C-alpha positions in Angstrom: -5.8 -0.7 -22.3 -3.9 0.5 -18.9 -5.1 3.5 -17.5 -2.0 5.6 -16.0 -1.1 5.6 -12.3 -2.9 7.7 -10.3 -1.2 11.2 -9.4 -2.2 11.7 -5.9 0.5 10.6 -3.0 -0.9 9.5 0.4 0.9 12.2 1.4 -1.3 14.7 -0.2 -4.4 13.2 1.1 -2.6 13.8 4.4 -2.7 17.1 6.4 0.6 17.3 7.4 1.0 18.8 11.2 2.7 22.5 10.9 6.1 22.0 11.6 6.3 19.1 9.7 8.6 20.2 7.3 10.6 22.0 9.9 14.5 21.3 10.2 15.2 18.5 12.7 18.8 17.7 13.9 17.7 14.4 14.6 15.0 13.4 12.1 14.7 9.7 12.9 13.2 9.2 16.0 13.2 5.9 17.9 9.5 4.6 16.5 11.2 5.4 12.9 12.8 2.0 12.6 9.8 0.3 13.7 7.7 2.2 11.4 10.0 1.7 8.5 10.2 -1.8 9.3 6.3 -2.0 9.3 5.4 0.0 6.0 5.0 -3.0 3.9 3.3 -4.9 6.4 0.8 -1.7 6.5 0.1 -1.7 3.0 -0.2 -5.0 2.4 -3.0 -4.7 5.4 -0.9 -7.3 7.7 -1.2 -5.6 11.1 -3.6 -5.3 13.6 -5.6 -1.8 13.8 -4.0 -0.9 17.0 -0.5 -1.3 15.2 -2.1 0.2 11.5 -3.1 3.4 14.0 0.0 3.9 15.7 2.1 4.1 12.9 -0.1 6.4 10.9 -0.2 8.4 13.7 4.0 8.6 13.5 4.1 8.8 9.9 1.3 12.2 10.2 4.4 13.3 12.5 7.2 12.0 10.9 8.3 13.4 7.0 11.0 11.4 7.0 9.1 8.2 7.3 5.9 9.4 5.4 8.2 10.3 2.3 9.0 6.0 1.8 5.5 5.5 2.6 4.2 7.7 0.1 6.6 6.1 -2.5 5.8 2.3 -1.6 2.2 3.2 -1.7 2.2 5.0 -5.2 4.3 2.1 -6.4 2.0 -0.6 -5.1 -1.0 1.0 -6.1 0.4 1.2 -10.0 1.7 -2.7 -10.2 -2.0 -3.4 -8.9 -3.3 -1.2 -11.6 -1.2 -1.9 -14.7 -1.1 -6.1 -13.8 -4.2 -7.1 -14.1 -4.3 -10.5 -16.3 -7.0 -12.0 -17.8 -7.5 -15.4 -18.6 -8.7 -16.0 -22.6 -12.3 -16.2 -22.6 -12.2 -20.2 -24.3 -10.1 -21.1 -21.0 -12.7 -19.9 -18.6 -14.9 -21.8 -20.7 -13.4 -25.2 -20.6 -12.2 -24.7 -16.8 -16.4 -24.3 -16.0 -17.1 -27.2 -18.1 -14.6 -29.3 -16.0 -15.6 -27.9 -12.6 -19.5 -29.2 -13.9 -17.8 -32.5 -14.5 -16.6 -32.8 -11.4 -17.8 -35.1 -8.6 -19.3 -33.1 -6.0 -18.0 -33.9 -2.6 
């Protein structure tokens, strides 16, 4: 039985700055392109700590970038939670037996 996806979004875990929801005449800043491009890499842990921190600071300060990040973070959690296949016990047993009969190097 699969459990429902979590209802809390990552934005609820961050404290937005007081002016985060203030209208911005130019909502996308120059660093937005980079942050939006790196969202996938950030979520999959494929970037270094310095870059991760730089993007996290930007997401905390930029509501237009935080929204897609929150969406993809939630989507990733749902997929990870619901897409957990388990091999049938008989298959696992046959693999174990086959490995026992393999010559060890």
